[in-house]
C-alpha positions in Angstrom: 10.7 -6.5 19.5 12.2 -3.2 20.5 11.1 -1.1 23.4 11.9 2.6 23.7 12.7 3.5 20.2 9.7 5.7 19.8 11.3 8.8 21.4 11.0 11.5 18.8 11.1 15.3 18.4 8.6 16.5 21.0 5.7 18.3 19.5 2.6 18.4 21.7 -0.7 19.0 20.1 -3.7 20.2 22.0 -7.1 18.9 21.2 -8.5 20.4 18.0 -12.0 21.6 18.4 -14.1 21.7 15.3 -16.9 23.6 17.0 -20.4 22.3 17.0 -19.6 19.2 18.9 -16.8 17.4 16.9 -13.3 17.2 18.1 -10.0 15.5 17.5 -7.2 14.8 19.9 -3.8 13.3 19.9 -1.8 12.1 22.9 0.7 14.8 24.0 3.2 12.2 25.4 4.2 9.3 23.2 7.6 8.8 24.8 8.7 5.8 26.9 6.2 5.2 29.6 7.1 1.6 30.5 10.3 0.0 31.6 13.4 1.9 32.7 16.0 4.0 31.0 18.4 1.1 31.4 16.1 -1.1 29.4 15.7 1.5 26.7 19.5 2.0 26.5 20.0 -1.7 26.2 17.5 -2.1 23.5 19.0 0.8 21.5 22.5 -0.8 21.9 21.1 -4.1 20.6 19.6 -2.5 17.6 22.9 -0.6 16.8 24.9 -3.8 17.2 22.7 -5.9 14.9 22.5 -3.3 12.2 26.2 -2.5 12.3 27.1 -6.2 12.1 24.8 -6.8 9.1 26.0 -3.8 7.3 29.7 -4.7 7.8 29.2 -8.0 6.0 27.1 -6.8 3.0 28.5 -6.2 -0.5 28.0 -3.0 -2.4 25.5 -4.8 -4.6 23.4 -6.0 -1.7 23.5 -2.5 -0.1 22.3 -0.9 -3.3 19.6 -3.6 -3.5 18.2 -2.4 -0.2 17.6 1.0 -1.8 15.6 -0.4 -4.8 11.8 -0.9 -4.7 10.2 -2.5 -7.8 6.6 -3.4 -8.3 5.4 -7.0 -8.5 4.2 -6.6 -12.1 7.8 -6.2 -13.3 9.9 -8.8 -11.6 9.7 -12.4 -10.3 10.7 -14.4 -7.2 13.7 -15.5 -9.3 14.7 -11.9 -9.8 14.3 -11.4 -6.0 16.7 -14.3 -5.3 19.2 -12.9 -7.9 19.1 -9.2 -6.8 17.8 -9.2 -3.2 15.6 -6.1 -3.3 15.2 -4.5 0.1 11.5 -4.0 -0.5 8.9 -4.2 -3.2 5.3 -2.9 -3.8 2.1 -3.7 -5.5 0.9 -0.7 -7.6 -2.7 0.4 -7.6 -3.4 -2.0 -10.5 -1.0 -4.8 -9.4 -1.8 -8.1 -7.8 0.0 -11.4 -7.2 0.6 -13.5 -10.2 -0.8 -10.8 -12.4 -4.3 -10.9 -10.9 -5.4 -7.7 -9.2 -8.5 -9.5 -8.0 -6.6 -12.5 -6.6 -8.1 -14.0 -3.4 -6.3 -13.2 -0.1 -4.7 -16.6 0.0 -2.8 -15.8 -3.2 -1.5 -12.5 -1.7 -0.2 -14.5 1.3 1.3 -17.2 -0.9 3.1 -14.6 -3.0 4.4 -12.9 0.1 6.0 -16.2 1.2 7.5 -16.8 -2.2 9.2 -13.4 -2.2 10.3 -13.6 1.3 11.8 -17.1 0.8 13.6 -15.9 -2.3 15.1 -13.0 -0.4 16.6 -15.1 2.4 18.3 -17.9 0.4 21.8 -18.3 1.6 24.5 -16.2 0.1 28.2 -17.0 -0.5 31.1 -15.9 1.6 29.0 -15.5 4.8 27.2 -12.5 3.4 23.9 -12.0 5.3 20.6 -12.6 3.5 18.4 -9.7 4.5 14.6 -10.4 4.4 12.6 -8.2 2.0 9.4 -6.3 2.9 6.3 -5.7 0.9 4.6 -2.2 0.8 1.1 -1.4 -0.3 -1.3 1.5 -0.6 -3.9 0.6 2.0 -5.2 4.2 2.2 -8.7 3.5 3.4 -8.5 -0.1 4.5 -6.7 -2.9 2.8 -8.7 -2.1 -0.3 -6.5 -3.8 -2.9 -7.8 -7.1 -1.7 -11.2 -8.5 -2.4 -13.3 -8.8 0.8 -11.3 -6.3 2.9 -13.1 -3.7 4.9 -13.4 -0.4 3.0 -13.3 2.5 5.4 -14.3 6.0 4.4 -11.6 8.1 2.8 -9.7 10.6 4.9 -11.9 13.6 4.0 -14.8 11.8 5.7 -12.7 10.9 8.7 -11.8 14.6 9.0 -15.6 15.3 9.1 -15.9 12.7 11.9 -13.1 14.5 13.7 -12.2 11.8 16.2 -8.6 10.7 16.7 -9.6 7.6 18.7 -11.9 6.5 15.8 -9.0 7.0 13.4 -6.7 5.0 15.7 -9.1 2.1 15.7 -9.4 2.2 11.9 -5.6 2.1 11.7 -5.4 -0.9 13.9 -8.1 -2.8 12.0 -6.4 -1.9 8.7 -3.1 -3.2 10.0 -4.7 -6.5 11.1 -6.1 -7.0 7.6 -2.8 -6.2 6.0 -1.0 -8.7 8.2 -3.6 -11.4 7.3 -2.2 -11.2 3.7 1.5 -11.2 4.8 2.3 -7.6 3.8 4.6 -5.6 6.1 4.3 -1.9 5.1 1.5 0.5 4.4 2.0 3.7 2.4 -0.4 5.7 4.7 -1.4 8.1 6.2 -1.6 11.0 3.7 -1.1 14.1 5.9 -1.5 16.7 3.1 -3.1 19.9 4.2 -5.2 20.4 1.0 -5.7 24.1 0.3 -7.3 23.9 -3.2 -10.2 21.5 -3.6 -9.6 21.2 -7.4 -6.7 18.9 -6.5 -7.5 15.3 -7.4 -6.2 14.0 -4.1 -8.4 16.2 -1.9 -10.2 13.2 -0.5 -6.9 11.8 0.8 -6.5 14.9 3.0 -8.3 14.9 6.4 -8.8 18.6 6.3 -7.6 22.1 5.1 -6.9 22.7 8.8 -3.3 21.8 9.7 -4.0 21.0 13.4 -6.7 18.5 12.5 -4.5 16.9 9.9 -1.7 16.5 12.4 -4.0 15.0 15.1 -5.6 12.5 12.8 -2.5 11.6 10.9 -0.6 10.9 14.2 -3.6 8.8 15.3 -3.5 6.6 12.2 0.2 6.1 12.6 -0.3 4.9 16.1 -3.2 2.7 15.0 -1.1 1.0 12.3 2.2 0.6 14.2 1.1 0.7 17.9 2.3 3.1 20.5 6.2 3.1 20.6 6.0 3.0 24.4 4.1 -0.2 24.4 5.1 -3.8 24.1 2.9 -4.5 21.0 4.7 -1.8 18.9 5.1 -3.3 15.4 4.0 -6.6 16.8 1.0 -8.8 16.0 -1.6 -6.9 14.1 0.7 -3.9 13.4 2.5 -2.8 10.2 5.0 -0.1 9.2 3.3 3.2 8.5 4.3 6.0 6.1 3.5 9.7 6.5 3.2 11.2 3.0 3.9 13.2 0.9 6.7 15.4 2.4 5.8 18.1 1.8 3.4 20.5 0.0 1.4 18.1 -2.0 -1.8 19.8 -0.9 -0.6 23.3 -1.8 0.2 23.2 -5.5 -0.7 26.2 -7.7 -4.2 25.8 -9.1 -4.5 22.4 -7.4 -2.5 20.6 -10.1 -1.3 17.2 -8.9 2.5 16.9 -8.8 2.8 20.6 -9.6 4.5 23.6 -8.2 4.2 25.0 -4.7 5.3 28.6 -4.5 5.8 31.2 -1.8 7.9 32.0 1.3 9.4 28.7 2.5 8.7 29.5 6.1 5.1 30.2 5.5 4.7 27.1 3.3 6.3 25.0 6.1 4.0 26.5 8.7 1.1 24.9 6.8 2.3 22.0 4.8 5.1 20.6 7.0 3.1 21.1 10.2 1.7 17.6 10.5 5.0 15.8 10.2 6.4 16.4 13.7 3.2 14.9 15.1 3.6 11.7 13.0 7.3 11.6 14.0 6.3 11.9 17.7 3.9 9.0 17.1 6.8 6.9 15.9 6.2 6.8 12.1 9.0 4.7 10.6 8.7 5.9 7.0 8.1 9.1 5.2 7.4 9.4 1.5 8.8 12.2 -0.6 6.3 14.2 -2.6 6.1 14.6 -6.3 5.7 18.3 -6.2 8.2 21.1 -6.5 8.9 23.8 -3.9 9.7 27.0 -5.6 11.0 25.3 -8.7 12.9 22.4 -7.0 11.5 18.9 -7.0 11.2 17.4 -3.5 12.9 14.2 -4.6 16.1 16.2 -5.1 15.8 18.7 -2.3 18.6 18.1 0.2 17.6 21.2 2.3 14.2 19.8 3.0 14.8 16.0 3.0 17.9 16.2 5.1 18.3 19.5 6.8 14.7 20.0 7.8 13.3 16.5 8.0 16.3 14.9 9.7 18.0 17.8 11.3 15.1 20.0 12.5 12.4 17.4 12.9 14.6 14.6 14.2 13.2 11.9 11.9 15.3 8.7 12.1 13.3 6.3 9.9 13.6 5.8 6.2 12.6 8.2 3.4 11.0 6.4 0.4 10.3 7.9 -3.0 7.1 7.9 -4.9 6.4 6.2 -8.2 9.4 7.1 -10.3 9.4 10.5 -8.6 13.2 10.7 -8.8 13.0 10.7 -12.6 11.4 14.2 -12.4 14.4 15.8 -10.7 16.3 18.1 -13.0 19.0 16.2 -14.8 17.6 12.8 -13.9 16.0 9.9 -15.6 14.3 7.0 -13.9 17.5 4.9 -14.4 20.0 7.6 -13.5 19.5 9.9 -10.5 22.3 10.1 -8.0 20.8 13.5 -7.0 17.9 11.9 -5.1 20.2 9.6 -2.9 22.5 12.5 -2.2 19.5 14.7 -1.3 18.3 12.3 1.4 16.2 9.7 -0.3 16.8 6.2 1.1 14.6 4.0 -1.2 13.9 4.6 -4.8 10.4 3.5 -5.8 11.3 2.4 -9.4 8.4 0.2 -10.5 9.8 -1.2 -13.8 13.3 0.2 -14.5 14.9 -1.3 -11.4 17.7 -3.1 -13.2 19.0 0.0 -15.0 18.9 2.1 -11.9 20.8 -0.6 -9.8 23.5 -0.7 -12.4 23.8 3.0 -12.6 24.0 3.5 -8.8 26.7 0.8 -8.5 28.7 2.5 -11.2 28.2 5.9 -9.5 29.6 4.6 -6.3 32.5 3.2 -8.2 33.4 6.5 -9.9 32.9 8.6 -6.8 29.7 10.4 -7.8 28.0 8.8 -4.7 30.1 8.4 -1.6 30.1 5.0 0.0 29.2 6.6 3.3 25.8 7.8 1.8 25.0 4.3 0.6 25.8 2.9 4.1 23.7 5.6 5.7 20.7 4.8 3.5 21.0 1.0 3.8 21.4 1.4 7.6 18.1 3.2 7.8 16.4 0.5 5.9 17.9 -2.1 8.1 16.9 -0.3 11.3 13.2 -0.1 10.2 13.4 -3.9 9.4 14.8 -4.5 12.8 12.1 -2.5 14.5 9.5 -4.4 12.6 10.9 -7.8 13.7 12.2 -8.8 10.3 15.8 -9.3 11.4 17.1 -11.8 13.9 16.7 -15.4 14.8 13.0 -15.1 15.4 12.2 -13.8 11.9 9.4 -15.8 10.2 7.8 -16.4 6.9 4.9 -13.9 6.4 2.4 -16.8 6.7 3.8 -17.7 10.1 3.4 -14.2 11.7 0.7 -12.9 13.9 -2.7 -13.2 12.3 -1.4 -14.1 8.9 -3.8 -16.5 7.1 -6.8 -15.6 9.3 -8.9 -14.7 6.3 -12.0 -14.5 8.4 -10.6 -11.2 9.7 -10.9 -9.6 6.3 -14.1 -7.7 6.4 -14.8 -9.1 9.9 -18.0 -8.0 11.7 -15.8 -6.2 14.2 -14.0 -4.2 11.5 -17.2 -3.5 9.6 -18.8 -2.2 12.7 -15.9 0.3 13.1 -16.4 1.3 9.4 -20.1 1.7 9.9 -19.5 4.0 12.9 -17.1 6.0 10.8 -19.6 6.4 8.0 -22.3 7.5 10.3 -20.2 10.0 12.1 -18.8 11.5 8.9 -22.2 12.4 7.3 -22.6 16.1 7.2 -26.1 17.5 6.9 -26.0 20.9 5.1 -29.7 21.3 4.8 -32.8 19.8 6.4 -36.3 21.3 6.0 -37.7 18.7 8.2 -37.7 15.6 6.0 -35.0 14.0 8.1 -35.1 11.7 9.9 -37.2 9.6 7.6 -40.4 8.9 9.3 -41.1 5.4 10.6 -43.6 3.6 8.3 -42.8 5.8 5.3 -42.9 4.6 1.7 -39.4 5.6 0.5 -38.2 5.6 -3.1 -34.4 5.3 -3.4 -33.2 6.7 -6.8 -29.9 7.4 -8.6 -27.4 5.1 -10.3 -25.0 5.4 -7.3 -27.5 4.1 -4.7 -26.7 0.4 -5.2 -23.1 0.9 -6.5 -20.4 0.1 -3.9 -17.6 1.0 -6.4 -18.8 4.5 -6.6 -19.3 4.9 -2.9 -15.8 3.6 -2.3 -14.1 5.9 -4.8 -10.5 5.7 -5.9 -7.8 3.3 -4.5 -10.4 0.5 -4.3 -9.4 -2.8 -5.9 -7.9 -0.8 -8.8 -5.9 2.4 -8.7 -8.7 4.7 -10.1 -11.5 2.6 -8.6 -14.7 2.5 -10.7 -18.5 2.4 -10.7 -18.2 -0.4 -13.2 -16.6 -2.8 -10.6 -18.7 -5.9 -10.3 -20.8 -6.3 -7.2 -19.3 -9.8 -6.6 -15.9 -8.1 -5.9 -17.4 -6.7 -2.7 -18.5 -9.8 -0.7 -18.3 -8.1 2.7 -20.1 -4.9 1.9 -23.5 -3.2 2.1 -24.5 -0.6 -0.5 -26.4 2.6 0.5 -29.6 1.1 -1.0 -29.1 -2.2 1.0 -28.5 -0.2 4.2 -31.6 1.9 3.6 -33.8 -1.0 2.7 -32.9 -2.8 5.9 -33.4 0.2 8.1 -36.6 1.4 6.5 -38.4 -1.9 6.5 -37.2 -2.5 10.0 -39.0 0.8 11.0 -42.2 -0.6 9.4 -41.9 1.2 6.1 -41.4 0.2 2.5 -38.4 0.8 0.3 -38.1 0.7 -3.5 -35.0 1.0 -5.6 -35.5 2.9 -8.9 -32.3 4.2 -10.4 -34.2 6.4 -12.9 -36.7 7.6 -10.3 -39.8 6.0 -11.9 -42.5 4.6 -9.7 -46.0 3.1 -9.8 -46.9 3.9 -6.2 -46.3 7.5 -5.2 -43.6 7.6 -2.5 -43.8 9.7 0.7 -40.2 10.7 0.2 -37.4 10.1 -2.4 -33.8 9.6 -1.5 -31.5 10.5 -4.4 -28.0 9.1 -4.3 -25.5 10.6 -6.8 -22.0 12.0 -7.1 -18.6 12.1 -8.7 -17.2 9.2 -10.7 -14.3 7.5 -8.9 -10.8 8.8 -9.6 -7.3 8.9 -8.1 -4.5 11.4 -8.2 -4.2 13.6 -11.3 -7.2 12.0 -13.0 -9.2 13.8 -10.4 -7.8 17.3 -11.0 -10.5 19.8 -12.0 -10.4 23.3 -13.5 -13.2 24.4 -11.2 -15.6 23.0 -8.6 -18.7 22.7 -10.8 -20.5 19.4 -10.6 -21.6 18.9 -14.2 -23.2 15.5 -14.1 -26.9 16.4 -13.9 -28.4 13.0 -13.2 -29.0 13.9 -9.6 -30.2 17.4 -10.4 -32.7 16.2 -12.9 -34.1 13.6 -10.4 -34.4 16.2 -7.7 -36.1 18.6 -9.9 -38.5 16.0 -11.2 -39.5 15.0 -7.7 -39.8 18.7 -6.7 -42.2 19.3 -9.6 -44.3 16.4 -8.3 -44.3 17.8 -4.8 -42.5 14.7 -3.5 -40.0 15.6 -0.6 -36.4 14.7 -1.4 -33.2 13.9 0.4 -30.0 14.4 -1.6 -27.1 12.1 -0.7 -24.0 13.4 -2.5 -20.9 11.2 -2.9 -17.8 13.1 -3.5 -14.1 13.4 -2.8 -14.3 17.2 -2.1 -16.7 20.0 -1.4 -18.3 21.1 -4.7 -20.5 23.9 -5.9 -23.9 22.3 -5.5 -26.3 25.3 -5.2 -28.7 24.0 -7.8 -29.0 20.5 -6.2 -29.3 22.0 -2.7 -32.1 24.3 -3.8 -33.9 21.4 -5.4 -33.8 19.2 -2.3 -35.5 19.3 1.1 -32.4 17.8 2.8 -28.8 17.6 1.5 -26.2 15.3 3.0 -22.5 15.4 2.2 -21.8 11.7 2.3 -18.2 11.9 1.0 -16.8 8.4 -0.1 -18.2 6.1 2.6 -16.9 2.8 1.3 -18.3 -0.6 2.2 -20.8 0.3 4.9 -23.9 1.9 3.4 -25.8 1.1 6.6 -23.9 4.0 8.2 -25.6 6.4 5.8 -28.9 4.8 6.7 -28.2 5.2 10.4 -28.2 9.0 10.0 -31.1 9.3 7.5 -33.4 7.2 9.7 -32.3 8.8 13.0 -30.8 5.6 14.4 -27.7 7.7 15.2 -27.5 11.5 15.8 -25.8 13.5 13.1 -22.5 14.8 14.4 -20.4 15.2 11.2 -18.9 18.6 10.7 -17.2 20.0 7.6 -13.4 19.7 7.7 -13.2 21.9 4.6 -15.0 25.1 3.7 -17.8 24.5 1.3 -17.7 26.9 -1.7 -20.4 29.5 -2.5 -18.9 30.2 -5.9 -18.2 27.7 -8.7 -14.8 28.9 -9.9 -12.8 26.9 -7.4 -10.4 29.4 -6.0 -9.0 28.2 -2.6 -11.0 29.4 0.3 -8.5 28.8 3.2 -10.9 30.5 5.6 -14.7 31.0 6.0 -14.8 34.1 3.8 -16.5 33.2 0.6 -17.8 29.8 2.0 -21.4 28.8 1.5 -20.9 26.6 4.6 -17.7 27.2 6.7 -15.3 24.7 8.2 -17.0 23.1 11.2 -20.5 23.5 9.8 -23.0 20.6 10.2 -26.5 20.2 11.4 -28.1 18.1 14.0 -31.2 16.2 12.8 -33.3 18.5 14.9 -32.0 21.6 13.1 -34.6 22.4 10.5 -33.9 26.1 10.2 -34.1 27.5 6.6 -30.9 28.4 4.6 -32.9 30.3 2.0 -32.5 30.0 -1.7 -28.9 29.8 -2.9 -27.6 31.7 -6.0 -27.4 29.5 -9.0 -25.5 31.8 -11.4 -22.2 30.3 -12.5 -20.2 31.4 -15.5 -18.6 28.0 -15.9 -22.1 26.6 -16.7 -22.4 28.9 -19.7 -19.8 26.9 -21.5 -21.3 25.7 -24.8 -21.4 22.1 -26.1 -18.1 20.6 -27.3 -17.4 20.4 -31.0 -15.6 17.1 -31.7 -12.6 16.9 -33.9 -11.9 13.3 -32.9 -14.0 11.2 -30.5 -15.2 7.6 -30.1 -12.7 6.5 -32.7 -13.8 8.8 -35.5 -12.8 12.1 -36.9 -15.5 14.7 -36.6 -17.5 16.0 -39.6 -15.4 18.3 -41.8 -12.1 17.3 -40.0 -9.1 15.8 -41.8 -5.8 14.3 -40.5 -2.9 15.6 -42.5 0.7 14.3 -42.5 2.8 16.3 -44.9 1.1 16.1 -48.3 -0.9 13.0 -47.4 -4.0 12.4 -45.3 -4.8 9.6 -42.8 -8.4 8.6 -43.4 -10.1 8.6 -40.0 -6.7 9.0 -38.4 -5.5 5.5 -39.3 -2.5 4.4 -41.4 1.0 5.7 -42.1 2.6 8.6 -44.0 5.1 11.4 -43.6 6.8 9.7 -40.7 3.6 9.3 -38.7 1.9 6.0 -37.9 -1.6 5.9 -36.3 -3.3 2.7 -35.3 -6.4 1.9 -33.4 -6.2 1.5 -29.6 -8.8 0.2 -27.2 -9.2 2.5 -24.3 -12.8 2.0 -23.2 -14.2 0.4 -26.4 -12.8 -1.2 -29.5 -10.5 1.2 -31.3 -12.1 4.2 -29.6 -8.6 5.9 -29.5 -5.5 6.2 -31.5 -1.9 5.3 -30.7 0.4 7.6 -32.7 4.1 7.2 -33.4 5.9 10.2 -34.9 9.4 10.1 -36.3 11.9 12.9 -35.8 11.0 15.8 -38.1 7.4 14.8 -38.7 4.1 16.7 -38.3 0.5 15.7 -37.7 -2.3 18.2 -38.3 -6.0 18.0 -37.4 -7.8 20.5 -39.7 -11.4 21.7 -39.5 -13.0 22.8 -42.7 -14.1 26.0 -40.9 -13.1 27.5 -37.5 -15.7 26.4 -35.0 -14.1 28.6 -32.3 -13.5 27.6 -28.7 -10.6 26.3 -26.7 -9.0 23.0 -27.6 -9.4 20.1 -25.2 -7.2 17.0 -25.8 -7.4 13.8 -23.9 -4.0 12.2 -24.3 -1.4 9.7 -22.9 2.3 9.9 -23.5 3.9 6.5 -24.2 7.6 7.6 -24.7 9.4 10.5 -22.9 10.5 13.0 -25.6 14.2 13.2 -26.2 13.9 16.4 -28.3 11.5 19.4 -28.7 7.8 18.7 -29.3 5.5 21.6 -30.2 1.8 22.3 -30.8 0.8 25.0 -33.2 -2.6 26.6 -33.1 -3.3 29.6 -35.3 -0.3 31.8 -35.0 0.8 30.4 -31.6 3.5 27.8 -31.0 3.4 26.0 -27.7 6.4 24.0 -26.4 5.1 20.7 -25.2 8.4 19.1 -24.4 8.4 19.5 -20.6 4.6 18.8 -20.4 5.0 15.5 -22.4 8.0 14.6 -20.2 5.9 15.2 -17.1 3.0 13.3 -18.5 5.1 10.2 -19.3 3.8 7.2 -17.4 1.0 9.3 -15.8 -1.8 7.7 -17.7 -4.5 9.7 -19.4 -4.5 13.4 -19.0 -6.4 16.4 -20.4 -4.8 19.3 -22.2 -6.7 22.6 -22.4 -5.3 25.1 -24.9 -6.8 28.7 -24.7 -5.6 32.0 -26.0 -3.8 32.5 -22.6 -0.9 30.4 -23.9 -1.6 30.2 -27.6 -2.2 33.8 -28.5 -4.7 32.8 -31.1 -6.7 29.7 -31.9 -7.3 28.8 -35.5 -9.1 26.0 -37.4 -6.2 23.5 -36.9 -3.7 22.1 -34.5 -0.3 20.7 -35.5 1.9 18.4 -33.5 5.6 18.6 -34.6 8.6 16.8 -33.1 12.3 16.9 -33.6 12.8 13.4 -32.0 10.9 10.1 -32.1 7.8 10.2 -29.8 4.7 8.1 -29.2 1.5 9.1 -27.6 -2.2 8.3 -27.6 -5.3 10.4 -28.3 -8.8 9.6 -27.1 -10.5 12.9 -27.8 -9.9 16.2 -29.4 -12.7 18.8 -29.1 -13.3 22.5 -29.0 -15.3 24.1 -26.1 -16.3 27.6 -25.2 -14.7 28.5 -21.9 -14.6 31.7 -19.9 -12.2 34.3 -21.3 -9.7 34.2 -18.5 -9.4 30.4 -18.5 -5.7 29.4 -18.2 -4.1 26.7 -20.3 -3.5 23.3 -18.6 -1.6 20.2 -19.5 
């Protein structure tokens, strides 16, 4: 265990007041406070000696292996023993032995197998370096069944308490260690500036000071205070500040997109939280997918080395994001010396690890990569392992460390109590005409399909990458839904509670609580063209109760503020509940008045539906820092409900649910593919099961081929295409609509391995829209299509891919 290596670039943050009672603070001194300068110097000397000795005895192949991070779905313990990867990860849909719902004991058993494979003796006295396992535990250890599911960061921003976040970090670290994992890819310290971004809920706030304070607090909770003896000890894990930097500032909120502007001004916002996390001792920083003024971060030496290392003084390791190096100009996922030369220390290369290893070794051999850079990167990895207690005579199997194997600590009452507190303190009351708190003895109807759905309340990054409201209730053994929390609280107050998803009832209720919200999503799947909430289940329920003169409370589950004027007008009370996770009782605590409402908005809430970034209170319906006490029943008046985006007409389907639309043909040269199935003209289309049997198509196009979807008459409207790219294009790919030809080559390259995406083609990029679309390619390509439709959109709608 090291003492005194937490001394970092000194950035003191004052307390950040949210106004109206909520605040966040971060310690201003995280330097050495115990022991002497002599002890600190001795500890540093020991670290230097251990790392230097190991590095001097490692072969080039073993050094390169320290820089490679594959995912568990693509390699085995036998591969680990052969290649000795420095680290590995489980992706959002990955679990031990191919089971993403594996019990905690299997996660620990797998950790032991991988560790044991990594430390088998090597020939010629070469040291065997223990591996380390990284995971995305972004709101608790939520890849594992039974773990505590804390609210997502946007909710913690609304709670606004650094000490609470610090306690959440510690609880999360304990549960991670229970399963034998070493490293958490958290916290996200993005300063989200455009709520259309699909990762907005991973951001604490649009306010950089608040993000810095809470991000530093989570780092300290995960790792411990660098000045204290428990730093990276029992119940602590390696933390990662991510994604450096600009991920919350992309143009139009497009995930992995472009950030443009004066570099100094961009850094003043988006790089601001990093010195605070460095001061807190963060051992890893993850590079961002996005570009800064046209240059991908994974290949940006000025920012990864000159700024992060030189100006900010970071001395830990820099890890890439999922194949992010493959997006650098001139790179592929198996060939990218540029990233290592720019300052990346670990390539996250989920599946193509072998090809990348071979290429890197060859590039050192031919002089493309200096040996000194390999040594520098490997040394950084070894230093972090040393600090985490993975090197030395006292290194242990994962199952022998700290609280490993204490499965009773997953979802423990103590951790759930912290989560319940976080839920309650993050609830933001936007409107209350006096219906809250719910009266003791009341007859309460709880409506909405989300009321008893923990998967929806938890959001993305929950058991699976995208999360899902379809996740079985049995997968949440240590959890309480919002309905269950309300039922217990209401009956405990002498009232009655009835669950009715569709709002029907036999006995007229005194009040109805309607729980509704966004479907779960993660990353780019959550990108939106505007902030309109189009699912009208909640609106219809609220209006139905309103027509019957039944008071209503709207509980809105979301990963961002959204334009909700219609729902707010139709309700007597409106609560922004965010994504509360496993502790629905925390919502009940506020609705019943068991706790006072102290949550305050950490983002401006939009007055308009278009979704332009607000950045300040101008144009906000409810500004940053807004939130009501339960006693505040003042009127907010009637909000405007006009929204141009709502004027969009119904979609006309060219292909959906596995069938071509009426009057639509699929043409390949002089032939047709009935119902877009079969082969001809160099095109092969077969059924693919996306959500149901053969509801989609997998299409392989040979070089020089074309595929046209033709309507018998022009229905008008923009084209919307739901697609997934299966093979990165090696030559030009185009889409022709009317007289316009759109180059899809770079868009398809970007979409490769990104899962399902939506393409919107308007006159803004096509010039004209006719009755057909034609895909053409000059090289072999494969992609999938789930839906092609035409939709009326506002005239100024931009194209998106």
